[in-house]
N, CA, C and O atoms as a GROMACS GRO file, in nm:
protein
  580
    1MET      N    1   8.218   9.079  11.995
    1MET     CA    2   8.234   9.223  12.010
    1MET      C    3   8.304   9.278  11.886
    1MET      O    4   8.405   9.224  11.843
    2ALA      N    5   8.251   9.381  11.830
    2ALA     CA    6   8.306   9.441  11.708
    2ALA      C    7   8.434   9.518  11.739
    2ALA      O    8   8.447   9.582  11.844
    3THR      N    9   8.527   9.511  11.648
    3THR     CA   10   8.653   9.584  11.662
    3THR      C   11   8.628   9.729  11.623
    3THR      O   12   8.568   9.757  11.519
    4ASP      N   13   8.675   9.823  11.707
    4ASP     CA   14   8.654   9.964  11.674
    4ASP      C   15   8.744  10.003  11.557
    4ASP      O   16   8.846   9.938  11.532
    5THR      N   17   8.706  10.108  11.487
    5THR     CA   18   8.778  10.149  11.366
    5THR      C   19   8.922  10.193  11.394
    5THR      O   20   9.009  10.174  11.310
    6CYS      N   21   8.946  10.250  11.510
    6CYS     CA   22   9.082  10.292  11.544
    6CYS      C   23   9.175  10.171  11.554
    6CYS      O   24   9.286  10.172  11.501
    7THR      N   25   9.128  10.066  11.621
    7THR     CA   26   9.207   9.943  11.634
    7THR      C   27   9.224   9.875  11.498
    7THR      O   28   9.332   9.827  11.464
    8LEU      N   29   9.116   9.873  11.422
    8LEU     CA   30   9.120   9.811  11.289
    8LEU      C   31   9.221   9.882  11.198
    8LEU      O   32   9.299   9.818  11.129
    9PHE      N   33   9.218  10.016  11.200
    9PHE     CA   34   9.310  10.093  11.118
    9PHE      C   35   9.454  10.069  11.162
    9PHE      O   36   9.542  10.050  11.078
   10ALA      N   37   9.480  10.070  11.292
   10ALA     CA   38   9.615  10.045  11.344
   10ALA      C   39   9.663   9.906  11.304
   10ALA      O   40   9.780   9.888  11.269
   11THR      N   41   9.575   9.808  11.308
   11THR     CA   42   9.610   9.671  11.269
   11THR      C   43   9.642   9.664  11.120
   11THR      O   44   9.738   9.598  11.080
   12LEU      N   45   9.562   9.732  11.039
   12LEU     CA   46   9.585   9.735  10.894
   12LEU      C   47   9.723   9.794  10.862
   12LEU      O   48   9.798   9.736  10.785
   13ILE      N   49   9.755   9.908  10.922
   13ILE     CA   50   9.882   9.974  10.896
   13ILE      C   51   9.998   9.888  10.949
   13ILE      O   52  10.100   9.872  10.880
   14ASP      N   53   9.983   9.834  11.069
   14ASP     CA   54  10.089   9.750  11.126
   14ASP      C   55  10.113   9.628  11.037
   14ASP      O   56  10.228   9.588  11.017
   15THR      N   57  10.007   9.569  10.986
   15THR     CA   58  10.021   9.452  10.899
   15THR      C   59  10.092   9.489  10.770
   15THR      O   60  10.180   9.416  10.724
   16GLU      N   61  10.056   9.603  10.711
   16GLU     CA   62  10.122   9.646  10.588
   16GLU      C   63  10.271   9.669  10.611
   16GLU      O   64  10.354   9.625  10.531
   17VAL      N   65  10.305   9.736  10.719
   17VAL     CA   66  10.446   9.765  10.749
   17VAL      C   67  10.523   9.636  10.772
   17VAL      O   68  10.635   9.621  10.723
   18ARG      N   69  10.465   9.543  10.846
   18ARG     CA   70  10.533   9.415  10.872
   18ARG      C   71  10.549   9.333  10.744
   18ARG      O   72  10.654   9.271  10.722
   19ALA      N   73  10.446   9.331  10.659
   19ALA     CA   74  10.454   9.256  10.534
   19ALA      C   75  10.560   9.319  10.443
   19ALA      O   76  10.640   9.248  10.382
   20TRP      N   77  10.560   9.452  10.433
   20TRP     CA   78  10.659   9.524  10.352
   20TRP      C   79  10.799   9.490  10.402
   20TRP      O   80  10.888   9.459  10.322
   21SER      N   81  10.818   9.497  10.534
   21SER     CA   82  10.950   9.468  10.592
   21SER      C   83  10.994   9.324  10.567
   21SER      O   84  11.112   9.298  10.544
   22ALA      N   85  10.899   9.231  10.571
   22ALA     CA   86  10.932   9.090  10.547
   22ALA      C   87  10.982   9.071  10.404
   22ALA      O   88  11.078   8.998  10.381
   23VAL      N   89  10.917   9.136  10.307
   23VAL     CA   90  10.959   9.124  10.168
   23VAL      C   91  11.094   9.193  10.149
   23VAL      O   92  11.181   9.140  10.080
   24GLU      N   93  11.111   9.311  10.209
   24GLU     CA   94  11.240   9.381  10.203
   24GLU      C   95  11.352   9.293  10.258
   24GLU      O   96  11.460   9.284  10.198
   25SER      N   97  11.327   9.229  10.370
   25SER     CA   98  11.428   9.141  10.431
   25SER      C   99  11.460   9.023  10.342
   25SER      O  100  11.577   8.984  10.329
   26ALA      N  101  11.358   8.966  10.280
   26ALA     CA  102  11.380   8.852  10.189
   26ALA      C  103  11.466   8.895  10.071
   26ALA      O  104  11.557   8.822  10.030
   27LEU      N  105  11.439   9.013  10.015
   27LEU     CA  106  11.520   9.063   9.904
   27LEU      C  107  11.665   9.085   9.948
   27LEU      O  108  11.758   9.047   9.878
   28SER      N  109  11.682   9.145  10.063
   28SER     CA  110  11.816   9.172  10.115
   28SER      C  111  11.892   9.042  10.142
   28SER      O  112  12.009   9.029  10.105
   29GLU      N  113  11.826   8.947  10.206
   29GLU     CA  114  11.889   8.819  10.238
   29GLU      C  115  11.927   8.743  10.111
   29GLU      O  116  12.023   8.667  10.110
   30ALA      N  117  11.851   8.763  10.004
   30ALA     CA  118  11.881   8.697   9.876
   30ALA      C  119  11.992   8.769   9.800
   30ALA      O  120  12.038   8.721   9.696
   31GLY      N  121  12.036   8.884   9.852
   31GLY     CA  122  12.143   8.958   9.788
   31GLY      C  123  12.095   9.038   9.667
   31GLY      O  124  12.176   9.078   9.583
   32ASN      N  125  11.964   9.061   9.658
   32ASN     CA  126  11.911   9.138   9.545
   32ASN      C  127  11.932   9.286   9.571
   32ASN      O  128  11.916   9.333   9.684
   33ALA      N  129  11.969   9.360   9.468
   33ALA     CA  130  12.000   9.503   9.480
   33ALA      C  131  11.876   9.590   9.493
   33ALA      O  132  11.888   9.709   9.524
   34LEU      N  133  11.758   9.536   9.470
   34LEU     CA  134  11.636   9.616   9.472
   34LEU      C  135  11.571   9.618   9.608
   34LEU      O  136  11.567   9.518   9.679
   35THR      N  137  11.519   9.736   9.644
   35THR     CA  138  11.426   9.744   9.756
   35THR      C  139  11.288   9.710   9.702
   35THR      O  140  11.269   9.701   9.580
   36LEU      N  141  11.193   9.691   9.790
   36LEU     CA  142  11.057   9.660   9.742
   36LEU      C  143  11.001   9.778   9.664
   36LEU      O  144  10.934   9.758   9.563
   37GLY      N  145  11.027   9.900   9.708
   37GLY     CA  146  10.980  10.017   9.635
   37GLY      C  147  11.034  10.024   9.494
   37GLY      O  148  10.960  10.052   9.400
   38ARG      N  149  11.162  10.000   9.479
   38ARG     CA  150  11.223  10.000   9.346
   38ARG      C  151  11.169   9.885   9.261
   38ARG      O  152  11.143   9.903   9.142
   39PHE      N  153  11.152   9.770   9.321
   39PHE     CA  154  11.094   9.655   9.253
   39PHE      C  155  10.957   9.690   9.196
   39PHE      O  156  10.928   9.662   9.079
   40LEU      N  157  10.871   9.750   9.278
   40LEU     CA  158  10.736   9.784   9.235
   40LEU      C  159  10.737   9.883   9.119
   40LEU      O  160  10.657   9.870   9.026
   41VAL      N  161  10.826   9.980   9.124
   41VAL     CA  162  10.834  10.078   9.015
   41VAL      C  163  10.885  10.013   8.888
   41VAL      O  164  10.829  10.034   8.781
   42LEU      N  165  10.991   9.934   8.897
   42LEU     CA  166  11.044   9.867   8.778
   42LEU      C  167  10.941   9.774   8.717
   42LEU      O  168  10.929   9.766   8.595
   43ARG      N  169  10.867   9.705   8.800
   43ARG     CA  170  10.763   9.615   8.750
   43ARG      C  171  10.653   9.694   8.678
   43ARG      O  172  10.604   9.652   8.574
   44THR      N  173  10.616   9.807   8.734
   44THR     CA  174  10.516   9.893   8.670
   44THR      C  175  10.565   9.941   8.534
   44THR      O  176  10.491   9.935   8.436
   45VAL      N  177  10.690   9.988   8.529
   45VAL     CA  178  10.745  10.037   8.402
   45VAL      C  179  10.751   9.924   8.300
   45VAL      O  180  10.716   9.943   8.183
   46ARG      N  181  10.797   9.807   8.344
   46ARG     CA  182  10.805   9.692   8.252
   46ARG      C  183  10.668   9.654   8.197
   46ARG      O  184  10.655   9.619   8.080
   47ASP      N  185  10.566   9.661   8.281
   47ASP     CA  186  10.433   9.611   8.244
   47ASP      C  187  10.341   9.716   8.183
   47ASP      O  188  10.229   9.684   8.144
   48THR      N  189  10.385   9.841   8.175
   48THR     CA  190  10.302   9.949   8.124
   48THR      C  191  10.356   9.999   7.991
   48THR      O  192  10.464  10.059   7.987
   49PRO      N  193  10.285   9.974   7.882
   49PRO     CA  194  10.332  10.024   7.752
   49PRO      C  195  10.343  10.176   7.754
   49PRO      O  196  10.255  10.245   7.807
   50ALA      N  197  10.450  10.229   7.696
   50ALA     CA  198  10.474  10.374   7.690
   50ALA      C  199  10.458  10.438   7.827
   50ALA      O  200  10.391  10.541   7.841
   51CYS      N  201  10.519  10.378   7.926
   51CYS     CA  202  10.506  10.424   8.064
   51CYS      C  203  10.567  10.562   8.083
   51CYS      O  204  10.678  10.590   8.037
   52ARG      N  205  10.492  10.648   8.152
   52ARG     CA  206  10.541  10.781   8.184
   52ARG      C  207  10.541  10.798   8.336
   52ARG      O  208  10.490  10.712   8.408
   53ILE      N  209  10.597  10.906   8.382
   53ILE     CA  210  10.606  10.929   8.527
   53ILE      C  211  10.467  10.931   8.590
   53ILE      O  212  10.450  10.890   8.705
   54GLN      N  213  10.367  10.979   8.517
   54GLN     CA  214  10.231  10.981   8.569
   54GLN      C  215  10.182  10.841   8.607
   54GLN      O  216  10.117  10.822   8.710
   55GLU      N  217  10.215  10.742   8.524
   55GLU     CA  218  10.175  10.605   8.554
   55GLU      C  219  10.248  10.551   8.676
   55GLU      O  220  10.192  10.476   8.756
   56VAL      N  221  10.374  10.589   8.690
   56VAL     CA  222  10.450  10.548   8.809
   56VAL      C  223  10.385  10.608   8.933
   56VAL      O  224  10.363  10.538   9.032
   57ALA      N  225  10.355  10.737   8.929
   57ALA     CA  226  10.293  10.804   9.044
   57ALA      C  227  10.160  10.738   9.080
   57ALA      O  228  10.134  10.710   9.197
   58ALA      N  229  10.077  10.715   8.979
   58ALA     CA  230   9.945  10.655   9.004
   58ALA      C  231   9.958  10.514   9.061
   58ALA      O  232   9.884  10.477   9.152
   59SER      N  233  10.050  10.435   9.006
   59SER     CA  234  10.063  10.296   9.051
   59SER      C  235  10.113  10.285   9.194
   59SER      O  236  10.081  10.190   9.265
   60GLN      N  237  10.192  10.383   9.238
   60GLN     CA  238  10.250  10.379   9.372
   60GLN      C  239  10.174  10.465   9.473
   60GLN      O  240  10.204  10.462   9.592
   61GLY      N  241  10.077  10.541   9.423
   61GLY     CA  242  10.000  10.628   9.512
   61GLY      C  243  10.085  10.742   9.568
   61GLY      O  244  10.070  10.780   9.684
   62ILE      N  245  10.175  10.795   9.484
   62ILE     CA  246  10.264  10.903   9.527
   62ILE      C  247  10.247  11.023   9.436
   62ILE      O  248  10.184  11.013   9.331
   63THR      N  249  10.303  11.137   9.475
   63THR     CA  250  10.294  11.258   9.394
   63THR      C  251  10.383  11.246   9.271
   63THR      O  252  10.472  11.162   9.264
   64LEU      N  253  10.356  11.333   9.174
   64LEU     CA  254  10.441  11.338   9.054
   64LEU      C  255  10.584  11.374   9.092
   64LEU      O  256  10.678  11.319   9.035
   65GLY      N  257  10.602  11.464   9.187
   65GLY     CA  258  10.736  11.503   9.230
   65GLY      C  259  10.813  11.386   9.291
   65GLY      O  260  10.930  11.366   9.260
   66ALA      N  261  10.746  11.311   9.377
   66ALA     CA  262  10.810  11.194   9.438
   66ALA      C  263  10.843  11.089   9.332
   66ALA      O  264  10.950  11.028   9.335
   67ALA      N  265  10.751  11.068   9.238
   67ALA     CA  266  10.775  10.971   9.131
   67ALA      C  267  10.892  11.016   9.044
   67ALA      O  268  10.975  10.935   9.004
   68SER      N  269  10.899  11.145   9.016
   68SER     CA  270  11.008  11.198   8.934
   68SER      C  271  11.142  11.177   9.002
   68SER      O  272  11.239  11.138   8.937
   69ARG      N  273  11.149  11.203   9.131
   69ARG     CA  274  11.274  11.181   9.205
   69ARG      C  275  11.313  11.034   9.206
   69ARG      O  276  11.431  11.000   9.190
   70LEU      N  277  11.216  10.946   9.225
   70LEU     CA  278  11.243  10.802   9.225
   70LEU      C  279  11.291  10.757   9.088
   70LEU      O  280  11.388  10.681   9.078
   71VAL      N  281  11.226  10.803   8.984
   71VAL     CA  282  11.267  10.768   8.847
   71VAL      C  283  11.408  10.822   8.820
   71VAL      O  284  11.489  10.754   8.758
   72ASP      N  285  11.436  10.944   8.866
   72ASP     CA  286  11.571  11.000   8.850
   72ASP      C  287  11.677  10.909   8.912
   72ASP      O  288  11.782  10.885   8.852
   73ARG      N  289  11.650  10.859   9.031
   73ARG     CA  290  11.746  10.771   9.099
   73ARG      C  291  11.762  10.638   9.025
   73ARG      O  292  11.873  10.586   9.013
   74LEU      N  293  11.652  10.583   8.977
   74LEU     CA  294  11.659  10.457   8.902
   74LEU      C  295  11.734  10.477   8.771
   74LEU      O  296  11.809  10.389   8.728
   75HIS      N  297  11.715  10.591   8.707
   75HIS     CA  298  11.788  10.624   8.585
   75HIS      C  299  11.936  10.640   8.615
   75HIS      O  300  12.022  10.587   8.544
   76ARG      N  301  11.966  10.714   8.720
   76ARG     CA  302  12.106  10.735   8.761
   76ARG      C  303  12.177  10.603   8.789
   76ARG      O  304  12.296  10.587   8.759
   77ASP      N  305  12.104  10.508   8.846
   77ASP     CA  306  12.162  10.378   8.881
   77ASP      C  307  12.163  10.280   8.764
   77ASP      O  308  12.201  10.164   8.781
   78GLY      N  309  12.122  10.325   8.646
   78GLY     CA  310  12.127  10.241   8.527
   78GLY      C  311  12.018  10.137   8.518
   78GLY      O  312  12.034  10.038   8.446
   79LEU      N  313  11.906  10.157   8.589
   79LEU     CA  314  11.798  10.059   8.588
   79LEU      C  315  11.683  10.098   8.495
   79LEU      O  316  11.602  10.013   8.457
   80LEU      N  317  11.676  10.226   8.460
   80LEU     CA  318  11.572  10.276   8.370
   80LEU      C  319  11.633  10.362   8.261
   80LEU      O  320  11.733  10.430   8.282
   81HIS      N  321  11.570  10.358   8.143
   81HIS     CA  322  11.600  10.451   8.033
   81HIS      C  323  11.490  10.556   8.033
   81HIS      O  324  11.374  10.527   8.065
   82ARG      N  325  11.527  10.677   7.995
   82ARG     CA  326  11.430  10.785   7.974
   82ARG      C  327  11.444  10.828   7.828
   82ARG      O  328  11.551  10.869   7.786
   83THR      N  329  11.335  10.819   7.753
   83THR     CA  330  11.336  10.856   7.611
   83THR      C  331  11.228  10.960   7.586
   83THR      O  332  11.114  10.942   7.628
   84PRO      N  333  11.262  11.070   7.518
   84PRO     CA  334  11.159  11.170   7.487
   84PRO      C  335  11.048  11.108   7.403
   84PRO      O  336  11.073  11.029   7.312
   85CYS      N  337  10.925  11.143   7.435
   85CYS     CA  338  10.809  11.093   7.361
   85CYS      C  339  10.804  11.160   7.224
   85CYS      O  340  10.821  11.281   7.213
   86GLU      N  341  10.781  11.081   7.119
   86GLU     CA  342  10.775  11.134   6.983
   86GLU      C  343  10.655  11.226   6.962
   86GLU      O  344  10.663  11.321   6.884
   87HIS      N  345  10.544  11.198   7.031
   87HIS     CA  346  10.419  11.270   7.008
   87HIS      C  347  10.399  11.388   7.103
   87HIS      O  348  10.316  11.476   7.077
   88ASP      N  349  10.474  11.390   7.213
   88ASP     CA  350  10.459  11.497   7.313
   88ASP      C  351  10.596  11.526   7.373
   88ASP      O  352  10.643  11.452   7.459
   89ARG      N  353  10.657  11.631   7.328
   89ARG     CA  354  10.794  11.663   7.371
   89ARG      C  355  10.806  11.687   7.522
   89ARG      O  356  10.916  11.679   7.578
   90ARG      N  357  10.694  11.716   7.586
   90ARG     CA  358  10.697  11.737   7.731
   90ARG      C  359  10.707  11.605   7.808
   90ARG      O  360  10.751  11.603   7.923
   91ALA      N  361  10.668  11.497   7.745
   91ALA     CA  362  10.662  11.367   7.811
   91ALA      C  363  10.789  11.286   7.787
   91ALA      O  364  10.858  11.302   7.686
   92THR      N  365  10.818  11.201   7.882
   92THR     CA  366  10.930  11.108   7.873
   92THR      C  367  10.876  10.967   7.888
   92THR      O  368  10.798  10.939   7.979
   93ILE      N  369  10.918  10.878   7.798
   93ILE     CA  370  10.879  10.738   7.805
   93ILE      C  371  10.987  10.662   7.882
   93ILE      O  372  11.106  10.678   7.857
   94LEU      N  373  10.943  10.580   7.976
   94LEU     CA  374  11.034  10.504   8.060
   94LEU      C  375  11.038  10.359   8.015
   94LEU      O  376  10.935  10.300   7.981
   95THR      N  377  11.157  10.300   8.014
   95THR     CA  378  11.175  10.158   7.989
   95THR      C  379  11.280  10.105   8.086
   95THR      O  380  11.368  10.179   8.130
   96VAL      N  381  11.270   9.979   8.116
   96VAL     CA  382  11.366   9.915   8.207
   96VAL      C  383  11.488   9.872   8.125
   96VAL      O  384  11.474   9.814   8.018
   97THR      N  385  11.607   9.900   8.178
   97THR     CA  386  11.730   9.860   8.110
   97THR      C  387  11.750   9.709   8.125
   97THR      O  388  11.681   9.644   8.204
   98ASP      N  389  11.845   9.655   8.051
   98ASP     CA  390  11.878   9.513   8.066
   98ASP      C  391  11.923   9.483   8.209
   98ASP      O  392  11.886   9.380   8.266
   99ARG      N  393  12.001   9.572   8.266
   99ARG     CA  394  12.046   9.556   8.405
   99ARG      C  395  11.926   9.557   8.500
   99ARG      O  396  11.918   9.476   8.592
  100GLY      N  397  11.834   9.650   8.476
  100GLY     CA  398  11.714   9.657   8.558
  100GLY      C  399  11.629   9.532   8.545
  100GLY      O  400  11.575   9.482   8.644
  101LEU      N  401  11.617   9.481   8.422
  101LEU     CA  402  11.540   9.358   8.400
  101LEU      C  403  11.602   9.239   8.471
  101LEU      O  404  11.530   9.154   8.524
  102ALA      N  405  11.735   9.232   8.473
  102ALA     CA  406  11.802   9.122   8.543
  102ALA      C  407  11.772   9.126   8.693
  102ALA      O  408  11.739   9.024   8.753
  103HIS      N  409  11.784   9.245   8.752
  103HIS     CA  410  11.752   9.260   8.895
  103HIS      C  411  11.605   9.228   8.921
  103HIS      O  412  11.570   9.163   9.019
  104LEU      N  413  11.519   9.276   8.831
  104LEU     CA  414  11.375   9.255   8.846
  104LEU      C  415  11.339   9.108   8.838
  104LEU      O  416  11.259   9.058   8.917
  105GLU      N  417  11.399   9.037   8.743
  105GLU     CA  418  11.370   8.894   8.728
  105GLU      C  419  11.410   8.817   8.853
  105GLU      O  420  11.335   8.732   8.901
  106GLU      N  421  11.529   8.846   8.906
  106GLU     CA  422  11.573   8.781   9.029
  106GLU      C  423  11.481   8.815   9.145
  106GLU      O  424  11.445   8.729   9.226
  107ALA      N  425  11.442   8.942   9.153
  107ALA     CA  426  11.357   8.987   9.263
  107ALA      C  427  11.219   8.925   9.256
  107ALA      O  428  11.160   8.896   9.360
  108CYS      N  429  11.165   8.905   9.136
  108CYS     CA  430  11.032   8.847   9.121
  108CYS      C  431  11.020   8.713   9.193
  108CYS      O  432  10.922   8.688   9.263
  109ALA      N  433  11.119   8.628   9.177
  109ALA     CA  434  11.116   8.497   9.241
  109ALA      C  435  11.117   8.510   9.394
  109ALA      O  436  11.045   8.439   9.464
  110VAL      N  437  11.199   8.601   9.444
  110VAL     CA  438  11.208   8.623   9.589
  110VAL      C  439  11.077   8.679   9.644
  110VAL      O  440  11.025   8.631   9.745
  111VAL      N  441  11.023   8.779   9.575
  111VAL     CA  442  10.899   8.842   9.620
  111VAL      C  443  10.784   8.742   9.617
  111VAL      O  444  10.706   8.735   9.712
  112GLU      N  445  10.772   8.667   9.510
  112GLU     CA  446  10.664   8.567   9.500
  112GLU      C  447  10.674   8.463   9.612
  112GLU      O  448  10.572   8.426   9.671
  113LYS      N  449  10.793   8.418   9.640
  113LYS     CA  450  10.812   8.318   9.746
  113LYS      C  451  10.773   8.375   9.881
  113LYS      O  452  10.708   8.308   9.961
  114GLU      N  453  10.812   8.500   9.908
  114GLU     CA  454  10.778   8.561  10.037
  114GLU      C  455  10.629   8.590  10.046
  114GLU      O  456  10.570   8.576  10.153
  115GLN      N  457  10.568   8.630   9.936
  115GLN     CA  458  10.424   8.651   9.937
  115GLN      C  459  10.350   8.521   9.968
  115GLN      O  460  10.254   8.520  10.046
  116GLU      N  461  10.394   8.413   9.908
  116GLU     CA  462  10.332   8.283   9.937
  116GLU      C  463  10.346   8.248  10.086
  116GLU      O  464  10.252   8.198  10.147
  117ARG      N  465  10.463   8.274  10.143
  117ARG     CA  466  10.484   8.247  10.285
  117ARG      C  467  10.390   8.331  10.372
  117ARG      O  468  10.332   8.281  10.468
  118LEU      N  469  10.378   8.459  10.336
  118LEU     CA  470  10.294   8.548  10.416
  118LEU      C  471  10.146   8.510  10.411
  118LEU      O  472  10.076   8.521  10.511
  119PHE      N  473  10.099   8.466  10.295
  119PHE     CA  474   9.958   8.434  10.281
  119PHE      C  475   9.926   8.287  10.305
  119PHE      O  476   9.810   8.247  10.297
  120ALA      N  477  10.027   8.205  10.333
  120ALA     CA  478  10.005   8.062  10.356
  120ALA      C  479   9.903   8.031  10.466
  120ALA      O  480   9.827   7.935  10.453
  121PRO      N  481   9.898   8.110  10.574
  121PRO     CA  482   9.800   8.078  10.678
  121PRO      C  483   9.654   8.098  10.637
  121PRO      O  484   9.564   8.051  10.707
  122LEU      N  485   9.630   8.165  10.526
  122LEU     CA  486   9.492   8.192  10.483
  122LEU      C  487   9.443   8.088  10.384
  122LEU      O  488   9.516   8.047  10.294
  123SER      N  489   9.319   8.048  10.401
  123SER     CA  490   9.256   7.959  10.304
  123SER      C  491   9.223   8.039  10.178
  123SER      O  492   9.233   8.162  10.178
  124THR      N  493   9.185   7.969  10.073
  124THR     CA  494   9.145   8.036   9.950
  124THR      C  495   9.028   8.131   9.976
  124THR      O  496   9.026   8.243   9.927
  125ALA      N  497   8.930   8.084  10.053
  125ALA     CA  498   8.813   8.168  10.083
  125ALA      C  499   8.854   8.291  10.164
  125ALA      O  500   8.802   8.400  10.141
  126GLN      N  501   8.946   8.274  10.258
  126GLN     CA  502   8.992   8.389  10.337
  126GLN      C  503   9.068   8.490  10.250
  126GLN      O  504   9.055   8.611  10.268
  127ARG      N  505   9.146   8.439  10.156
  127ARG     CA  506   9.218   8.530  10.064
  127ARG      C  507   9.119   8.610   9.979
  127ARG      O  508   9.137   8.730   9.958
  128GLU      N  509   9.016   8.541   9.931
  128GLU     CA  510   8.915   8.610   9.849
  128GLU      C  511   8.840   8.714   9.932
  128GLU      O  512   8.814   8.824   9.883
  129GLU      N  513   8.805   8.681  10.054
  129GLU     CA  514   8.734   8.776  10.141
  129GLU      C  515   8.824   8.894  10.176
  129GLU      O  516   8.778   9.009  10.178
  130LEU      N  517   8.950   8.869  10.203
  130LEU     CA  518   9.045   8.977  10.232
  130LEU      C  519   9.057   9.070  10.110
  130LEU      O  520   9.059   9.192  10.126
  131THR      N  521   9.064   9.013   9.992
  131THR     CA  522   9.072   9.093   9.870
  131THR      C  523   8.948   9.182   9.857
  131THR      O  524   8.961   9.300   9.824
  132ARG      N  525   8.829   9.126   9.882
  132ARG     CA  526   8.706   9.205   9.874
  132ARG      C  527   8.706   9.318   9.978
  132ARG      O  528   8.670   9.431   9.947
  133CYS      N  529   8.746   9.286  10.099
  133CYS     CA  530   8.748   9.386  10.206
  133CYS      C  531   8.847   9.499  10.176
  133CYS      O  532   8.815   9.616  10.195
  134LEU      N  533   8.965   9.464  10.132
  134LEU     CA  534   9.065   9.566  10.100
  134LEU      C  535   9.019   9.653   9.984
  134LEU      O  536   9.047   9.773   9.982
  135ALA      N  537   8.950   9.595   9.887
  135ALA     CA  538   8.899   9.673   9.774
  135ALA      C  539   8.795   9.775   9.821
  135ALA      O  540   8.791   9.886   9.770
  136LEU      N  541   8.713   9.737   9.918
  136LEU     CA  542   8.614   9.831   9.972
  136LEU      C  543   8.682   9.947  10.044
  136LEU      O  544   8.640  10.062  10.031
  137ILE      N  545   8.787   9.917  10.120
  137ILE     CA  546   8.861  10.022  10.190
  137ILE      C  547   8.929  10.114  10.088
  137ILE      O  548   8.926  10.236  10.103
  138ALA      N  549   8.988  10.055   9.985
  138ALA     CA  550   9.055  10.135   9.881
  138ALA      C  551   8.955  10.226   9.812
  138ALA      O  552   8.986  10.342   9.783
  139GLU      N  553   8.837  10.176   9.784
  139GLU     CA  554   8.734  10.257   9.719
  139GLU      C  555   8.690  10.373   9.808
  139GLU      O  556   8.671  10.485   9.760
  140ALA      N  557   8.674  10.348   9.937
  140ALA     CA  558   8.638  10.456  10.030
  140ALA      C  559   8.748  10.561  10.036
  140ALA      O  560   8.719  10.681  10.044
  141ALA      N  561   8.873  10.518  10.031
  141ALA     CA  562   8.985  10.612  10.033
  141ALA      C  563   8.989  10.695   9.906
  141ALA      O  564   9.023  10.813   9.912
  142LYS      N  565   8.954  10.636   9.791
  142LYS     CA  566   8.953  10.708   9.663
  142LYS      C  567   8.850  10.820   9.666
  142LYS      O  568   8.871  10.927   9.608
  143GLU      N  569   8.738  10.796   9.733
  143GLU     CA  570   8.633  10.897   9.740
  143GLU      C  571   8.684  11.023   9.807
  143GLU      O  572   8.635  11.132   9.778
  144ARG      N  573   8.780  11.011   9.896
  144ARG     CA  574   8.834  11.125   9.970
  144ARG      C  575   8.941  11.196   9.887
  144ARG      O  576   8.959  11.318   9.899
  145ALA      N  577   9.009  11.123   9.804
  145ALA     CA  578   9.122  11.182   9.729
  145ALA      C  579   9.082  11.273   9.618
  145ALA      O  580   9.168  11.328   9.549
   0.00000   0.00000   0.00000
């Protein structure tokens, strides 16, 4: 019997919330100062050359206003630098501070370990199929946005 879309959607959201909470708990139990949301933003800034707030917003699927507020808090907490762009005075280039990099490095190990635990029940083929299925859902969602 096929699963109806309402049940499938509820299961998808419930799974995401539970997985997010599991990683948050692992970070907290490890004594890391980062939440998963902050971790994801710092990782994006670290990995994106000349990162601007637009890239943060796009990577997290949030509005520019929400990204700006998040970046403001990370800057206030000494985890990000904001530098005016040389080529566009309206833009600000973001970089992770040494303190932010230290927290990020510690968090990476915790997050990777928890991700491995969460996906351990799946075979390689199941992981690949899940990746394909999630990509199809993401593409359908993009068509609406």
